[in-house]
C-alpha positions as CSV (number, residue, x, y, z in Angstrom):
1,X,-0.2,0.1,-0.1
2,X,1.6,3.1,-1.0
3,X,1.2,6.4,1.0
4,X,0.6,9.0,-0.3
5,X,2.7,12.9,0.7
6,X,0.1,14.1,2.1
7,X,-0.1,10.6,4.8
8,X,3.4,11.2,5.1
9,X,3.3,15.3,6.2
10,X,1.1,13.8,9.5
11,X,2.2,11.0,11.0
12,X,5.6,12.9,11.0
13,X,3.8,15.7,12.6
14,X,2.4,13.4,14.8
15,X,5.2,11.5,15.8
16,X,7.5,15.0,16.6
17,X,4.2,16.1,18.7
18,X,5.1,13.5,20.6
19,X,8.6,14.0,21.1
20,X,8.1,17.3,21.4
21,X,5.3,16.1,24.5
22,X,7.6,13.8,26.4
23,X,10.6,15.8,26.0
24,X,7.9,19.4,27.9
25,X,7.9,17.2,30.2
26,X,11.1,15.6,31.2
27,X,12.0,20.1,30.7
28,X,9.3,20.1,33.4
29,X,10.7,17.4,36.3
30,X,12.7,18.7,39.0
31,X,16.1,18.1,39.3
32,X,18.2,16.8,41.3
33,X,21.1,19.1,42.4
34,X,24.8,17.5,42.4
35,X,25.8,17.5,46.5
36,X,28.7,20.1,47.1
37,X,32.0,19.6,46.7
38,X,32.6,20.1,50.7
39,X,30.4,17.6,51.3
40,X,32.5,14.8,50.1
41,X,35.1,16.1,52.6
42,X,32.6,15.5,55.3
43,X,31.5,18.6,56.3
44,X,27.8,18.8,57.4
45,X,26.9,21.7,56.1
46,X,23.2,20.9,56.6
47,X,24.2,19.6,60.2
48,X,25.1,22.5,60.7
49,X,22.3,24.9,59.6
50,X,19.2,23.0,61.5
51,X,21.4,23.5,64.6
52,X,21.4,27.0,64.0
53,X,17.6,26.6,62.5
54,X,17.0,24.9,65.8
55,X,18.3,27.2,68.3
56,X,16.4,30.1,66.6
57,X,13.5,28.3,67.0
58,X,13.9,27.7,70.1
59,X,14.3,31.8,71.5
60,X,11.0,33.5,71.5
61,X,9.7,36.6,69.0
62,X,10.4,39.7,69.5
63,X,8.3,42.0,67.4
64,X,9.5,45.0,65.0
65,X,9.5,48.1,67.2
66,X,7.0,50.6,67.0
67,X,9.4,54.1,66.4
68,X,8.0,57.5,66.6
69,X,8.6,57.3,62.6
70,X,6.5,54.7,62.1
71,X,3.3,56.9,64.2
72,X,4.2,60.4,61.7
73,X,3.6,58.0,58.9
74,X,0.2,57.0,59.9
75,X,-1.0,59.8,61.2
76,X,0.6,60.9,57.5
77,X,-1.5,58.7,55.8
78,X,-4.7,58.8,57.8
79,X,-4.7,63.0,57.3
80,X,-4.6,62.4,53.7
81,X,-7.0,59.7,53.4
82,X,-9.5,61.9,55.5
83,X,-8.6,65.1,53.6
84,X,-9.1,63.2,50.2
85,X,-12.6,62.1,51.9
86,X,-13.2,65.8,51.7
87,X,-12.2,66.5,49.3
88,X,-14.4,63.9,47.7
89,X,-17.4,64.8,49.2
90,X,-16.9,69.3,48.5
91,X,-16.5,70.2,51.4
92,X,-13.9,72.0,50.9
93,X,-14.7,74.3,54.9
94,X,-13.4,70.2,56.8
95,X,-10.5,70.0,54.0
96,X,-9.4,73.3,55.3
97,X,-8.4,71.6,58.4
98,X,-6.9,68.9,57.8
99,X,-4.5,71.1,55.6
100,X,-4.1,73.2,58.7
101,X,-3.5,70.1,61.1
102,X,-1.1,68.5,57.5
103,X,1.3,71.3,57.6
104,X,1.7,71.8,61.5
105,X,2.2,68.2,61.8
106,X,5.0,69.0,58.9
107,X,6.8,71.3,61.3
108,X,6.4,69.4,63.7
109,X,8.7,66.2,61.8
110,X,11.1,68.0,60.2
111,X,12.5,64.7,58.2
112,X,13.2,64.7,54.9
113,X,10.7,63.6,53.5
114,X,7.5,64.7,50.0
115,X,5.1,65.2,53.3
116,X,4.9,69.0,52.3
117,X,4.7,68.6,49.2
118,X,1.7,66.2,49.3
119,X,0.5,69.0,51.6
120,X,0.7,71.5,48.3
121,X,-0.7,69.5,46.0
122,X,-3.7,69.3,47.8
123,X,-3.5,73.0,48.3
124,X,-3.6,73.1,44.7
125,X,-6.6,71.6,44.3
126,X,-8.4,73.6,47.1
127,X,-8.3,76.8,45.6
128,X,-9.0,75.6,42.6
129,X,-12.0,73.9,44.0
130,X,-13.0,77.3,45.3
131,X,-12.2,79.4,42.2
132,X,-14.0,77.2,40.4
133,X,-17.1,77.8,42.9
134,X,-16.7,81.5,42.8
135,X,-16.9,81.7,39.1
136,X,-18.4,78.8,37.6
137,X,-17.9,79.8,34.2
138,X,-14.8,82.0,33.8
139,X,-11.3,80.7,34.2
140,X,-9.4,80.1,36.8
141,X,-6.7,83.0,38.3
142,X,-3.8,82.6,36.4
143,X,-1.5,82.7,39.5
144,X,-3.0,79.0,40.1
145,X,-3.1,78.2,36.3
146,X,0.8,78.6,36.7
147,X,1.4,77.2,40.3
148,X,-0.5,74.6,38.8
149,X,1.9,74.6,35.6
150,X,4.9,74.3,38.2
151,X,3.5,71.8,40.4
152,X,3.5,69.6,37.7
153,X,6.8,70.0,36.1
154,X,8.7,70.5,39.7
155,X,6.6,66.9,41.2
156,X,6.1,63.8,40.5
157,X,3.8,62.8,43.4
158,X,0.1,61.6,44.4
159,X,-2.4,64.2,43.7
160,X,-0.4,65.6,40.8
161,X,-2.9,63.9,37.8
162,X,-5.7,65.5,40.5
163,X,-3.8,68.5,39.8
164,X,-3.9,68.8,36.5
165,X,-7.2,67.6,35.9
166,X,-9.1,70.2,38.2
167,X,-7.3,72.7,38.3
168,X,-5.6,72.4,34.2
169,X,-8.8,70.8,33.2
170,X,-11.6,71.8,34.9
171,X,-12.8,68.4,35.6
172,X,-14.5,66.8,40.0
173,X,-11.7,66.3,42.1
174,X,-12.9,61.8,41.4
175,X,-10.4,59.5,43.6
176,X,-9.8,57.2,40.9
177,X,-10.1,58.9,37.3
């Protein structure tokens, strides 16, 4: 019986597929690492590691201490979170109070951080929202527009997108924009 070239190609493809599958299965099997060179010399590295591990397990664990820097970071996070909620709710008076608190926190913790620039961004957002409320159809004052553009040029912080949206594009404040 004579096979056509089409049949031979199909059989060849099937054989190649089976071989490829077998090689893939072999590649997925975990390989056993060869013993380290010092194992032949009689050094029990794993035994020493197990002894050290047991001695550490016998000691009581002490939690990582919460420092004043941790507390300051938590306070900053809470302030920014409350500020964002106030801006979403269009509660500008509450937002202004929170910004004042944030400035006090920034002054109290004089660390090298970007919190002051973040507060500045939220100040710009609040000023833009108030200016839009004062004259809904009119343009923003040029000082606010220039300050917003300067903020966008200088900073790469989270309120940056909101400064662009609210101050330059005239859109409302939204957390996830």
